[in-house]
NULUMMAR-99542 format. One record per atom (N, C-alpha, C): residue number from 0; atom name; x, y, z. Coordinates in pm, 1 decimal. Layout:
BEGIN
NUM / CA / X / Y / Z
...
END
This chain:
BEGIN
0 / N / 84.2 / -117.7 / -0.1
0 / CA / 0.2 / 0.3 / -0.2
0 / C / 88.9 / 124.4 / 0.0
1 / N / 55.2 / 221.7 / -83.2
1 / CA / 132.7 / 344.8 / -93.7
1 / C / 76.8 / 445.3 / 6.3
2 / N / 166.1 / 499.9 / 86.3
2 / CA / 121.5 / 600.2 / 183.4
2 / C / 101.6 / 733.5 / 113.7
3 / N / 32.9 / 822.1 / 180.6
3 / CA / 2.0 / 951.8 / 120.8
3 / C / 126.9 / 1035.2 / 100.9
4 / N / 221.2 / 1025.9 / 195.8
4 / CA / 344.0 / 1102.7 / 182.1
4 / C / 427.8 / 1051.7 / 64.5
5 / N / 419.7 / 921.3 / 33.3
5 / CA / 490.0 / 868.4 / -83.4
5 / C / 437.2 / 931.7 / -211.1
6 / N / 305.6 / 951.3 / -220.0
6 / CA / 249.3 / 1012.1 / -340.9
6 / C / 287.3 / 1157.8 / -350.4
7 / N / 301.7 / 1226.0 / -236.6
7 / CA / 342.9 / 1365.7 / -237.6
7 / C / 486.9 / 1377.0 / -285.3
8 / N / 573.1 / 1284.3 / -239.4
8 / CA / 713.3 / 1286.7 / -279.2
8 / C / 728.4 / 1262.0 / -429.4
9 / N / 644.9 / 1177.9 / -486.6
9 / CA / 654.0 / 1145.9 / -627.7
9 / C / 589.3 / 1251.7 / -715.6
10 / N / 527.2 / 1351.3 / -656.0
10 / CA / 469.1 / 1460.1 / -732.2
10 / C / 331.5 / 1429.6 / -788.9
11 / N / 260.3 / 1333.0 / -733.6
11 / CA / 127.7 / 1300.7 / -781.0
11 / C / 31.6 / 1410.7 / -740.0
12 / N / -46.2 / 1459.9 / -835.5
12 / CA / -143.2 / 1564.6 / -807.1
12 / C / -266.8 / 1501.4 / -745.6
13 / N / -312.4 / 1554.4 / -634.3
13 / CA / -426.8 / 1499.5 / -563.5
13 / C / -544.7 / 1594.3 / -577.9
14 / N / -664.3 / 1538.9 / -578.4
14 / CA / -782.8 / 1622.0 / -592.4
14 / C / -823.3 / 1685.1 / -460.1
15 / N / -756.0 / 1653.2 / -354.0
15 / CA / -786.1 / 1710.0 / -223.1
15 / C / -671.1 / 1803.2 / -184.3
16 / N / -673.2 / 1930.0 / -228.3
16 / CA / -557.1 / 2016.9 / -205.4
16 / C / -529.0 / 2046.3 / -59.0
17 / N / -633.6 / 2049.2 / 24.3
17 / CA / -609.0 / 2079.2 / 165.7
17 / C / -528.9 / 1968.2 / 232.8
18 / N / -549.1 / 1844.0 / 191.0
18 / CA / -470.9 / 1732.4 / 245.6
18 / C / -328.8 / 1740.2 / 192.3
19 / N / -313.3 / 1771.3 / 65.0
19 / CA / -181.6 / 1784.2 / 4.8
19 / C / -103.4 / 1896.5 / 71.1
20 / N / -168.7 / 2008.8 / 97.3
20 / CA / -103.2 / 2121.0 / 163.0
20 / C / -58.3 / 2081.9 / 302.9
21 / N / -147.5 / 2018.4 / 378.1
21 / CA / -115.3 / 1978.9 / 514.9
21 / C / 2.7 / 1881.9 / 516.9
22 / N / 3.0 / 1781.9 / 426.2
22 / CA / 113.0 / 1684.8 / 421.4
22 / C / 243.5 / 1753.5 / 383.9
23 / N / 236.2 / 1844.6 / 287.4
23 / CA / 356.3 / 1915.9 / 246.4
23 / C / 410.7 / 1999.7 / 359.9
24 / N / 322.3 / 2072.2 / 428.3
24 / CA / 365.2 / 2158.9 / 537.0
24 / C / 425.1 / 2077.4 / 650.7
25 / N / 362.4 / 1967.1 / 683.6
25 / CA / 411.4 / 1884.9 / 794.1
25 / C / 547.1 / 1824.6 / 758.4
26 / N / 563.9 / 1783.2 / 633.0
26 / CA / 688.1 / 1720.6 / 592.9
26 / C / 800.8 / 1822.9 / 580.7
27 / N / 772.7 / 1939.7 / 522.0
27 / CA / 877.2 / 2038.4 / 499.2
27 / C / 919.0 / 2110.2 / 626.4
28 / N / 833.3 / 2111.1 / 727.3
28 / CA / 863.7 / 2185.5 / 849.6
28 / C / 883.2 / 2095.3 / 970.2
29 / N / 927.6 / 1972.5 / 945.6
29 / CA / 946.0 / 1879.7 / 1057.1
29 / C / 1056.9 / 1925.4 / 1150.3
30 / N / 1157.5 / 1994.8 / 1096.1
30 / CA / 1270.3 / 2035.9 / 1179.0
30 / C / 1238.9 / 2157.9 / 1264.2
31 / N / 1150.3 / 2244.3 / 1215.5
31 / CA / 1115.2 / 2363.5 / 1291.8
31 / C / 982.0 / 2342.8 / 1361.3
32 / N / 968.7 / 2403.7 / 1476.2
32 / CA / 844.9 / 2389.8 / 1552.1
32 / C / 747.2 / 2498.0 / 1509.6
33 / N / 630.7 / 2454.0 / 1463.9
33 / CA / 526.9 / 2547.2 / 1419.7
33 / C / 417.6 / 2549.4 / 1525.9
34 / N / 382.6 / 2668.8 / 1569.9
34 / CA / 280.7 / 2681.4 / 1674.2
34 / C / 141.4 / 2651.7 / 1621.8
35 / N / 115.4 / 2691.6 / 1497.6
35 / CA / -19.4 / 2679.0 / 1444.4
35 / C / -11.6 / 2655.7 / 1294.0
36 / N / -70.4 / 2545.6 / 1246.7
36 / CA / -75.3 / 2520.8 / 1102.6
36 / C / -195.1 / 2594.4 / 1044.5
37 / N / -178.7 / 2656.8 / 929.6
37 / CA / -288.5 / 2732.4 / 869.4
37 / C / -396.2 / 2639.8 / 811.8
38 / N / -517.8 / 2693.1 / 806.9
38 / CA / -628.4 / 2617.9 / 746.1
38 / C / -628.0 / 2644.4 / 595.9
39 / N / -705.9 / 2566.3 / 523.3
39 / CA / -718.3 / 2586.3 / 379.5
39 / C / -772.5 / 2725.2 / 348.5
40 / N / -865.4 / 2771.8 / 429.6
40 / CA / -923.5 / 2905.7 / 410.7
40 / C / -815.4 / 3013.5 / 420.0
41 / N / -723.5 / 2997.7 / 512.4
41 / CA / -614.5 / 3093.3 / 528.5
41 / C / -519.6 / 3088.6 / 409.8
42 / N / -487.8 / 2968.3 / 364.6
42 / CA / -397.9 / 2952.1 / 249.3
42 / C / -459.1 / 3019.0 / 126.3
43 / N / -587.2 / 2995.1 / 101.6
43 / CA / -654.6 / 3053.7 / -14.5
43 / C / -663.9 / 3205.9 / -3.9
44 / N / -686.3 / 3256.2 / 117.0
44 / CA / -696.0 / 3401.7 / 136.4
44 / C / -561.0 / 3469.2 / 108.0
45 / N / -454.4 / 3412.1 / 158.0
45 / CA / -321.3 / 3468.6 / 134.7
45 / C / -285.9 / 3459.9 / -13.1
46 / N / -320.5 / 3348.1 / -74.5
46 / CA / -296.7 / 3330.4 / -217.6
46 / C / -369.7 / 3438.0 / -298.3
47 / N / -494.2 / 3467.2 / -263.8
47 / CA / -573.7 / 3569.4 / -332.9
47 / C / -511.7 / 3707.3 / -318.3
48 / N / -465.1 / 3740.4 / -198.3
48 / CA / -405.5 / 3872.0 / -173.9
48 / C / -280.9 / 3890.9 / -261.1
49 / N / -195.6 / 3790.2 / -264.0
49 / CA / -72.9 / 3802.1 / -343.5
49 / C / -105.9 / 3805.3 / -491.9
50 / N / -202.8 / 3723.8 / -534.5
50 / CA / -240.2 / 3717.1 / -675.7
50 / C / -299.0 / 3849.0 / -724.3
51 / N / -378.0 / 3914.8 / -642.4
51 / CA / -447.8 / 4037.0 / -683.9
51 / C / -369.1 / 4165.7 / -662.7
52 / N / -251.4 / 4156.1 / -603.1
52 / CA / -173.6 / 4278.7 / -582.6
52 / C / -98.6 / 4313.8 / -711.2
53 / N / -100.6 / 4440.9 / -745.9
53 / CA / -35.1 / 4487.0 / -868.4
53 / C / 115.6 / 4494.5 / -855.0
54 / N / 161.4 / 4528.9 / -738.2
54 / CA / 304.1 / 4539.9 / -710.5
54 / C / 344.2 / 4431.3 / -611.2
55 / N / 472.4 / 4420.9 / -586.1
55 / CA / 520.3 / 4325.6 / -486.4
55 / C / 463.3 / 4361.4 / -350.0
56 / N / 410.6 / 4261.6 / -280.4
56 / CA / 347.7 / 4283.9 / -150.2
56 / C / 438.4 / 4228.8 / -39.4
57 / N / 471.8 / 4313.9 / 55.5
57 / CA / 553.0 / 4269.9 / 169.0
57 / C / 467.0 / 4188.6 / 265.4
58 / N / 531.2 / 4127.0 / 361.4
58 / CA / 457.7 / 4047.1 / 461.5
58 / C / 359.1 / 4135.3 / 538.1
59 / N / 403.2 / 4255.4 / 575.3
59 / CA / 313.5 / 4346.8 / 648.1
59 / C / 194.7 / 4388.4 / 562.4
60 / N / 219.2 / 4412.7 / 434.0
60 / CA / 111.3 / 4452.3 / 344.2
60 / C / 10.7 / 4337.7 / 326.1
61 / N / 59.1 / 4216.4 / 317.6
61 / CA / -30.5 / 4100.9 / 306.3
61 / C / -116.8 / 4089.3 / 431.3
62 / N / -56.0 / 4105.6 / 547.8
62 / CA / -132.5 / 4098.8 / 673.4
62 / C / -237.5 / 4208.5 / 680.0
63 / N / -206.1 / 4328.5 / 630.2
63 / CA / -302.8 / 4437.8 / 631.0
63 / C / -419.7 / 4411.7 / 538.4
64 / N / -394.6 / 4349.8 / 424.5
64 / CA / -499.4 / 4328.0 / 325.0
64 / C / -591.5 / 4210.1 / 356.9
65 / N / -548.9 / 4123.1 / 445.1
65 / CA / -633.0 / 4007.3 / 480.5
65 / C / -753.2 / 4051.4 / 561.4
66 / N / -867.4 / 3988.8 / 535.3
66 / CA / -989.3 / 4022.2 / 608.8
66 / C / -983.1 / 3972.7 / 753.2
67 / N / -931.8 / 3852.7 / 772.1
67 / CA / -920.2 / 3795.1 / 906.0
67 / C / -777.8 / 3810.7 / 956.6
68 / N / -763.9 / 3812.1 / 1086.4
68 / CA / -630.5 / 3817.4 / 1145.0
68 / C / -562.7 / 3682.2 / 1128.4
69 / N / -434.4 / 3687.1 / 1094.2
69 / CA / -354.7 / 3566.4 / 1072.9
69 / C / -227.5 / 3579.8 / 1155.0
70 / N / -189.9 / 3472.0 / 1221.1
70 / CA / -65.5 / 3473.6 / 1296.4
70 / C / 52.4 / 3485.4 / 1201.2
71 / N / 154.6 / 3556.1 / 1242.5
71 / CA / 273.1 / 3577.6 / 1158.8
71 / C / 338.4 / 3443.8 / 1122.2
72 / N / 341.7 / 3350.0 / 1216.0
72 / CA / 402.3 / 3219.5 / 1186.7
72 / C / 321.3 / 3143.2 / 1082.9
73 / N / 189.9 / 3154.5 / 1086.3
73 / CA / 105.8 / 3090.1 / 983.8
73 / C / 129.1 / 3152.5 / 847.3
74 / N / 143.4 / 3285.4 / 844.3
74 / CA / 172.0 / 3354.2 / 718.6
74 / C / 305.1 / 3305.6 / 660.5
75 / N / 405.9 / 3292.7 / 745.6
75 / CA / 536.5 / 3244.2 / 698.7
75 / C / 528.0 / 3102.6 / 643.5
76 / N / 451.5 / 3017.3 / 708.0
76 / CA / 435.8 / 2879.2 / 661.7
76 / C / 369.4 / 2877.7 / 524.1
77 / N / 264.6 / 2957.1 / 506.2
77 / CA / 193.1 / 2961.2 / 377.5
77 / C / 281.6 / 3018.9 / 269.2
78 / N / 354.2 / 3125.3 / 298.2
78 / CA / 442.2 / 3185.2 / 197.4
78 / C / 553.8 / 3089.1 / 157.7
79 / N / 608.1 / 3014.5 / 252.9
79 / CA / 709.3 / 2912.6 / 221.1
79 / C / 649.7 / 2804.4 / 132.1
80 / N / 527.7 / 2762.0 / 163.2
80 / CA / 460.3 / 2659.1 / 83.4
80 / C / 438.5 / 2708.0 / -60.3
81 / N / 385.4 / 2828.9 / -75.9
81 / CA / 359.1 / 2882.4 / -209.4
81 / C / 487.8 / 2904.1 / -288.0
82 / N / 593.5 / 2943.3 / -219.6
82 / CA / 721.1 / 2962.2 / -287.7
82 / C / 780.7 / 2828.0 / -331.5
83 / N / 770.9 / 2727.2 / -248.3
83 / CA / 822.2 / 2594.9 / -284.6
83 / C / 743.2 / 2532.5 / -399.4
84 / N / 615.9 / 2565.0 / -411.6
84 / CA / 532.3 / 2514.1 / -520.4
84 / C / 552.5 / 2592.6 / -650.4
85 / N / 627.4 / 2702.4 / -646.5
85 / CA / 653.5 / 2781.9 / -765.0
85 / C / 541.4 / 2877.3 / -800.1
86 / N / 456.2 / 2908.9 / -704.6
86 / CA / 343.5 / 2998.3 / -731.0
86 / C / 378.4 / 3144.0 / -704.8
87 / N / 469.6 / 3170.3 / -614.3
87 / CA / 511.4 / 3306.5 / -584.3
87 / C / 664.0 / 3313.0 / -585.2
88 / N / 713.7 / 3434.6 / -589.8
88 / CA / 857.5 / 3458.2 / -586.5
88 / C / 884.4 / 3571.5 / -489.4
89 / N / 983.6 / 3551.5 / -402.3
89 / CA / 1018.7 / 3656.2 / -306.5
89 / C / 1126.9 / 3745.8 / -366.4
90 / N / 1098.2 / 3875.0 / -370.7
90 / CA / 1195.0 / 3971.5 / -420.9
90 / C / 1238.8 / 4060.8 / -305.4
91 / N / 1321.3 / 4160.5 / -336.2
91 / CA / 1365.1 / 4255.0 / -232.4
91 / C / 1249.4 / 4334.4 / -174.7
92 / N / 1148.8 / 4362.6 / -258.2
92 / CA / 1037.5 / 4446.7 / -215.9
92 / C / 916.2 / 4369.5 / -167.7
93 / N / 917.0 / 4236.7 / -178.6
93 / CA / 804.0 / 4157.4 / -133.1
93 / C / 780.9 / 4035.7 / -220.3
94 / N / 656.1 / 3989.8 / -220.7
94 / CA / 620.3 / 3868.5 / -293.2
94 / C / 539.0 / 3904.7 / -417.1
95 / N / 568.4 / 3836.0 / -528.2
95 / CA / 491.6 / 3855.8 / -650.8
95 / C / 438.1 / 3720.9 / -698.4
96 / N / 323.4 / 3723.1 / -764.1
96 / CA / 257.6 / 3604.0 / -814.7
96 / C / 322.3 / 3565.3 / -947.6
97 / N / 366.9 / 3441.0 / -961.6
97 / CA / 434.1 / 3397.2 / -1083.4
97 / C / 363.5 / 3281.2 / -1153.3
98 / N / 267.6 / 3220.3 / -1088.3
98 / CA / 202.5 / 3101.5 / -1143.9
98 / C / 112.4 / 3139.7 / -1260.0
99 / N / 119.9 / 3063.7 / -1369.1
99 / CA / 35.8 / 3085.6 / -1485.4
99 / C / -35.9 / 2955.1 / -1516.4
100 / N / -168.1 / 2955.8 / -1507.4
100 / CA / -244.3 / 2832.9 / -1526.8
100 / C / -301.5 / 2822.0 / -1668.4
101 / N / -239.8 / 2889.2 / -1763.9
101 / CA / -287.2 / 2888.6 / -1901.7
101 / C / -271.5 / 2749.8 / -1963.6
102 / N / -378.8 / 2696.3 / -2016.6
102 / CA / -373.3 / 2565.0 / -2080.3
102 / C / -287.4 / 2570.6 / -2206.7
103 / N / -290.1 / 2683.0 / -2272.3
103 / CA / -209.1 / 2699.9 / -2394.3
103 / C / -60.5 / 2695.1 / -2360.2
104 / N / -21.2 / 2756.2 / -2249.9
104 / CA / 118.5 / 2753.8 / -2208.5
104 / C / 160.4 / 2612.5 / -2169.7
105 / N / 75.8 / 2541.9 / -2096.1
105 / CA / 107.9 / 2404.7 / -2057.1
105 / C / 121.5 / 2313.9 / -2179.4
106 / N / 35.4 / 2334.0 / -2277.3
106 / CA / 41.7 / 2254.0 / -2400.2
106 / C / 170.7 / 2282.7 / -2475.4
107 / N / 211.3 / 2409.5 / -2482.2
107 / CA / 335.0 / 2447.8 / -2548.8
107 / C / 456.4 / 2389.5 / -2476.7
108 / N / 453.2 / 2386.9 / -2343.5
108 / CA / 564.2 / 2330.5 / -2267.3
108 / C / 577.9 / 2181.4 / -2292.8
109 / N / 465.4 / 2110.6 / -2297.7
109 / CA / 468.5 / 1966.7 / -2322.2
109 / C / 516.8 / 1934.7 / -2463.6
110 / N / 474.9 / 2018.0 / -2559.9
110 / CA / 513.6 / 1996.0 / -2698.0
110 / C / 651.7 / 2047.6 / -2730.9
111 / N / 708.0 / 2127.7 / -2642.9
111 / CA / 841.1 / 2182.2 / -2665.1
111 / C / 842.6 / 2296.8 / -2763.7
112 / N / 727.3 / 2357.8 / -2788.6
112 / CA / 719.7 / 2468.5 / -2884.3
112 / C / 732.6 / 2600.5 / -2810.9
113 / N / 801.9 / 2690.9 / -2872.9
113 / CA / 814.5 / 2825.7 / -2818.9
113 / C / 731.5 / 2918.5 / -2905.1
114 / N / 640.5 / 2991.9 / -2843.8
114 / CA / 550.1 / 3081.5 / -2918.4
114 / C / 618.6 / 3211.9 / -2950.8
END
């Protein structure tokens, strides 16, 4: 029987993203002690704030734009997760959204064609 963490290590995409996020966070942060793991709602809210910002958003700016209060440690965990997944990039001025979910781009990458 294949364990869930084995499928995460092999890069299998799961239809339950909240479980995938939790497994990834638990595995990547085993060495550091985390006081509070973020919920899926928190992850999605932070993702939306970074995605909708026109300029690079600092950690303080992200915390200001969130509707609900979020612990700083939870914010750091989510930002590390999004950065490791290749969805955001940390610059000198803050975080910017880099993920592109265009089907046309994915098709071009698979075919090896440059547009």
